[in-house]
N, C-alpha and C positions, 0 to 999 in steps of 0.2 A: 347770315354768314354762309358762304358757299364753300364746301370742302370736297376734295376729290374722293374722299372715302365714302361720302354719302351716296353718290351715283353708283359706285362700285358695289356697295351693300345692296342697293335696290336691284342691280343687274344680277348679283349672286342669288338673291331671292327668286328672281324670274327664272334663272337657270334651274333652280330646284323645282319650281312650279312646272317647268317644261318637262321634267322627268316623270311627272305624275301619270301622264297618258300611257307611256310605255310600261310603267310598273303596273298600272291598272289593267292593261291588255293581257298581262301575264297571269292575272289573278283569277280569270274566268268567273267573274261575279257581275251581278247587275250593276249598272252604272250609278243608279240612285243609291243603292245600298252601299256601294263603294265610297261615294262622296259623303254619305252620312257617317260612315265609320271613320273616314279620314278626318272629318270635322269634329266628331265626338272625341276621338283619341287625341288629336292635336290640340283641341280646346282644353281638354283635361290637363295636358302637359303645361300649356301656357298659363292656365289658372293656378296650377300648383307652384310654378315658378314665380308668378306674381305675388301669391300669398307669402312665399318664402322671402321675397325681396321686401315686401311690406313689413313683415315681422322684424327683419334686420334693420330697416329704416327706423322703426319705432324704438327698438332697443338702443340704437346709437344716439337717439335724440334726447338731450337732457330734459328733465321734467321742469317745467316753468309754471309756477303757481302765481305769478304776479297778476295784479288786477288788469294791467294792460293786455297781458297775454289772454286772459279770460275774455275780455271785450273783443279782442281780435278774433278769437276762436268763434265767438258768437256771430260776428260780422261775416266770417268765412263760411258759416254753416249753410246759408242759403245758396251761396255760390257753389259749394261742394255738392249740394243736393241737385242743382241744375246740371252740373258737370256729370254726375252719375246718371241722371235721367237721359242726357244726351248720349252717353256711352251705351246705355241700355237700348236706345233706339238704333245705335250703330250695330249692336249685337243682333238685333232683329233683322237689320239690313243684310248682315253677313249670311244668316240662315236663309232669308228670303231670296238672296242672290242665287244660291245653289238651286233652289226649287225653280226659280224663273228660268235659269240657264237650261236645266235638263228638260223642262216643259217646252222651251223654245226649240231645243235640238230635236225633241220628239216630233214636233209639228213641221219644222222647216228642213231638217237634216243637219248633219254635223257641220258641214262647211258654212252654210249661210248663218246658222245659229251662232257659231263660234265667231265669225267675222263681225256680225252685228253687235253681239254682246261685248266681246273683247275690244273691238275697234271703236265702239261708241264710248267706252269707259274713259279714255283720256280726254275726249272732247267734253263730256259732261263734267269731268273733274276740273278742267280749265274754267268752264263757265261757272260752276259752283264756287270754286275758290275765289273767283273774281267777284261774284255777287255777295258771298258771305264774308270773305276776308279782305276784299278790295285789292287782291293781288292780280293785277292785270297781266295776263300772259303776253310775252313779247311776240313781235312779228316772227322772229326766228323760231320760237317754239311752235307757232301756228303752222309755219311752212314745214318744219321738220316732222311735226305730228301728222300733218296731212300726208307727207311722203311715207311715214312709217305705217299709217293706217292703210294706205293704198297698197303698200308692199305686203302687209299682212293679208289683205283681201286677195291679192293675186297669189300669194303663197298657198293659202288655204283652199282657194277655189280653182286654181290653175289646172285645167285639163280634167277636172273631176266634178265640177258643180252641175253640169248638165245631166249627169247620170244619177243624181239623187232624187229619190221619189218624193221627198217632202215638198220641194218647190218653194215658191215665194208666197207662203201662207201668211196672210196679213196678221192674224192673231199671233202666230209664232214670232213674226218679226217684232210685233208690239211687246211680247214677253221678253224677247232678247234686248230690246231697247230699255225696257224697265229694269232688266238685269244690269245693263251698263250704268243706268242712273243710280241703282242701289249700290253698285261698286263705288261710284263716285262719291256717294253720300258717306259711306263708311270710311273711305280714304280721307275725305276732308275732315270728318269728325276726329279720326285718328291724328291727323296732322295738327289740328287745332289743340287737341288735348296735350300732345307732346310739346308743341310750341308754347303752351301755357305753363310748362314746368313739370308736368307729370312724367314720371319715368316711363320710357317707351315699353319696357317689359310689363309694367303694371297695366298700361293701356291695352296692350295686346291680350293680356290675361283676362281682363274684364270683358273685352269684346268677344273673344273666341271662347272663353268659358261660358258666357251667356248663350252664345250661338250653339255650343255643344249641348246645353240643356234643352234648347229648342229642337235640336235635330235628333235627340235621343229617341223620341217616339217614332220618327221616320225610320231610323235604323231598325228598331224592333219590328215595325210593321212591314219592312221590306224583306224580311226573312234572311237574317245574317248567318245562315247555316254554313256558308263558305268560310266563316271565321274559325270553324272547328278544324279545318284542314291546315296543316303546317304551312303550306305555301300561301294560303289565303291570309293566315294570321301574320306571317312575316311581311307580306305586301301591305297589309293594313297598318302595321307598326311603322314601316318605312314611310308610307303616305302620311301618317299622323305625326310622327316625330321629325322627319326630315322636310317633307314638302309642305307641312303646315306649321308646326311649332318653330323649327329652326328658320324656315323661310320667312315667317312673319316677324320673328325677332330681328332678322337682318333688315327686313323692310321697315320696321319701326326705327331701327338705328339709322337707316338711310334718311328717313323723314326728319331727323333732327336737324339736318343741314341742307336738305334738298327740297325745293318747292314742290308741293304735292302735285301740281300739274306736270312738272318735269318727271317726277317719280312715276306717275301713271303712264306716261309715254314710254319711259324706259322699261316698264313692265311688259311692253309688247315684245320683249326678247323671248318671252315664254313660248309663243307659237313657233318661233324660229328654232329654238332648242328642241321642241317637240318634233318638228319636221325632220331635223337632222338625226335625232335619235331613232325616229321611225325608219329612216334609210339604213342606219348602221345596225340597229338591234332587231328590227322587225322585217328587214329586207323589203321595205317599201321603195317605190320609185318616184322621184321628183321629175316632173316634166321641165322642159326648157323654160316655159312660162313661169312655173313655180320657182325655179332658180333665179329668174330675173326679179321676181317678187321678193325673194330672200335678200338679194343684193340691195334692192330699194329700201327694204325694211332696215337692214344693217346701216345703210347710209343715213337714214332718218334718225336712228338711235345714236349714231356717232355725233351727229350735229347737235342733238338736244343735250347730249352728255357734256359737251364742251362748256366750261365756265363762261359766264357772260363777261365781256370785256369791260373792265372798270372805266368809267368816264374820267378823263383827265380834266381837272378844272381849268378854266381859262386863266392864264397868267397875265394880269394887266401890265401894260407898258408904263414904266415910271413917267410921271409927269402928266399923264392923261387924267381927265376928270374922274374916271372910274377908279384910278389908282389913288387919288388923293381924297376922295369923298369919305371913305371909311364906312362903317356899318351904321344903318339907321335903326 
């Protein structure tokens, strides 16, 4: 079922993600340490909310001691174990994505690393959702996604790519592509878990709570002294609570009614918001080429956000063989 609120929730999440760069620029902290703190704090909040929701669900559920219920619980145990194992792999993918992204940016520069990692995400998501869930993306999705990815590339690299020292490092581009694949993997895992009936808040809590545990050593080793400063702590709280916890709650809510391939494309609103905030808050300048990329990106997102037109069944003409044959 397609609902207009689903794409809106995904775009709202992307808007929050887009504010992370500006907030991080004001924190004067190492980017790896900042990303680790964001994931640890946000994951802790999501895990706490998930545990609270789980407790409420168990309290409200009547106790059923019937034999059929016991047999059913036994049958579901293996399925539950498989689902938890899949979510655990998704949590590892969330943490690994952060590391791949920053390693790619270090080798290739911000513009190329961002375009390859963020731009390849929707493409990998569409392919994975097709292979795993047999959800074949539509032609309109493919065209709109191509336009949005091209717009994202032009927006991020327009007028600035040539000045970056990193260049087109093959290993860095490989890491960025791996980051895009990891993003696609945990997006598809999340979508399938929510589609299977698990509460979206619980799914996000398991994924990001697990990722927070994995990223805690990275935070400790990266020297989080900046968290002792009031400005640094406030920035970390905003990044963790707003751009991670709230954003992924909205993203999970959007995935309830939005195909995961569509959601991944809509998430490309993130670099557009980041670019506009850079102009407004950080006094950055967008070239004419970047403005054209922004317009192309916006057009692609608008097209992919439109609900698919429902097919109208053919109405047979009375008296024709098709009208009188009935169902076989």
